[in-house]
C-alpha positions in Angstrom: 3.4 15.2 -19.1 2.8 11.6 -19.1 3.0 9.0 -16.6 2.5 5.0 -16.8 0.3 3.1 -14.1 0.7 -0.6 -14.9 -2.6 -2.6 -14.8 -4.3 -5.6 -16.5 -5.0 -3.8 -19.6 -3.9 -0.8 -21.7 -6.2 2.3 -21.4 -5.6 6.0 -20.8 -7.4 8.6 -18.7 -6.4 12.2 -18.0 -6.1 14.3 -14.8 -5.6 17.9 -15.4 -2.8 18.1 -18.0 -1.4 14.7 -17.2 -2.4 11.6 -19.0 -2.2 8.2 -17.3 -1.7 5.3 -19.2 -2.0 1.8 -17.8 0.0 -0.7 -20.1 1.4 -4.3 -18.9 4.9 -3.0 -19.7 7.1 0.4 -20.0 5.7 2.0 -23.0 6.7 5.2 -24.3 4.6 8.3 -23.2 3.7 11.1 -25.7 6.9 13.0 -24.4 9.2 9.9 -24.8 9.7 9.0 -21.2 9.2 5.8 -19.5 7.7 7.1 -16.0 5.6 5.2 -13.6 3.5 6.6 -10.7 4.6 3.9 -8.4 2.7 5.4 -5.0 4.1 3.5 -1.9 5.5 0.8 -3.9 9.0 2.2 -3.7 10.8 5.2 -2.2 14.3 6.7 -3.1 15.8 6.2 0.5 14.9 3.8 3.3 12.4 1.1 2.9 8.3 0.8 2.5 6.4 -0.9 5.6 4.6 -3.7 4.3 2.7 -4.4 7.3 0.4 -7.2 8.5 -2.5 -7.6 8.3 -3.2 -5.5 5.3 0.1 -5.9 3.6 1.0 -9.1 1.7 4.7 -9.3 1.3 4.5 -11.8 -1.4 2.3 -9.5 -3.4 4.6 -6.6 -2.6 7.9 -8.5 -3.9 5.7 -9.6 -6.9 4.8 -6.2 -7.7 8.4 -5.0 -7.4 9.6 -7.7 -9.9 7.0 -6.8 -12.4 7.8 -3.1 -12.2 11.7 -4.1 -12.6 10.9 -6.3 -15.6 8.7 -3.5 -17.2 11.8 -1.5 -17.7 10.7 2.0 -16.6 13.2 4.9 -16.7 11.9 6.9 -13.7 9.5 6.3 -10.8 7.5 8.7 -9.0 6.6 7.5 -5.4 4.0 8.8 -3.2 6.5 10.2 -0.9 9.9 11.9 -1.6 11.8 12.8 -4.7 11.6 10.9 -8.3 13.5 7.9 -8.5 15.7 8.4 -11.4 17.3 4.8 -11.4 14.6 2.5 -10.7 16.4 -0.6 -11.3 19.1 -0.1 -8.7 16.3 1.2 -6.2 14.0 -1.8 -6.8 17.2 -4.3 -6.6 17.7 -2.5 -3.2 14.4 -2.9 -2.0 14.0 -6.5 -2.9 17.5 -7.3 -1.4 16.3 -5.6 1.8 13.2 -7.6 2.0 14.8 -10.8 1.4 17.6 -10.1 3.9 15.0 -9.3 6.5 13.0 -12.6 5.5 16.3 -14.6 6.0 16.8 -13.1 9.5 13.1 -13.8 10.5 13.6 -17.4 9.1 16.7 -17.8 11.2 14.9 -16.3 14.3 11.8 -18.8 13.8 14.1 -21.7 13.7 15.3 -21.0 17.2 12.9 -22.8 19.0 13.2 -20.1 22.0 11.5 -17.7 19.6 8.0 -18.3 19.0 6.5 -15.1 19.5 6.5 -12.2 17.2 8.1 -9.7 19.7 11.1 -12.0 20.3 11.6 -12.4 16.4 11.6 -8.7 16.0 14.1 -8.3 18.5 16.2 -10.9 16.8 15.8 -9.9 13.1 16.3 -6.3 13.7 19.7 -5.1 14.5 18.8 -1.6 15.2 17.1 0.8 17.5 13.6 0.6 16.8 12.4 3.5 19.2 9.3 4.7 17.9 8.9 2.4 15.0 8.4 -0.9 17.0 4.8 -1.3 15.9 5.8 -1.0 12.1 8.7 -3.3 12.7 6.3 -5.8 14.3 3.6 -5.4 11.4 6.3 -6.0 8.9 7.7 -9.1 10.7 4.2 -10.5 11.0 3.7 -10.0 7.1 7.2 -11.9 6.5 5.9 -14.7 8.8 2.5 -14.9 6.9 4.4 -15.5 3.7 6.8 -17.8 4.9 4.0 -19.8 6.6 1.9 -19.8 3.3 4.8 -20.8 1.3 5.4 -24.0 3.8 8.9 -22.7 4.8 7.8 -22.3 8.5 5.1 -24.1 10.4 1.7 -23.0 9.3 0.8 -22.6 12.7 2.1 -19.2 12.4 -1.0 -18.1 10.2 -3.2 -19.2 13.3 -1.1 -17.0 15.7 -1.2 -14.0 13.4 -5.1 -14.7 12.9 -4.7 -15.2 9.2 -6.4 -17.8 6.9 
């Protein structure tokens, strides 16, 4: 069985009976497939937490777009079942992130919402019991992305302790 792991240069290594190839685009494995070990980049259902300070929302979205452009036939996430329709899944994840970003942007433009917790309350229209910290970390990652891009006040970077 062969899997493809994208990287800057093409090389191959073996783990047991599995070969790992690192090309820039989807290339045919020895068995004719175009599979990708995508780790925590994608998941069949739900969404991935890209949390501040470790998570970089711009890098996450860029990675999704690169995998989409590469044309893999199957993704193997770190959790859950294989993703047999990578294009639909990646497009869903990108749409989800961009919709959330729009809600966060709208919340930030309301001058009464200048704290992360207030923005979380506005941007999430569901019960966050048990996952409030994850929503706060993801919101902070979106805020950092928006501030770096100049779409919101760069003062958010200071509030988030980001350079």
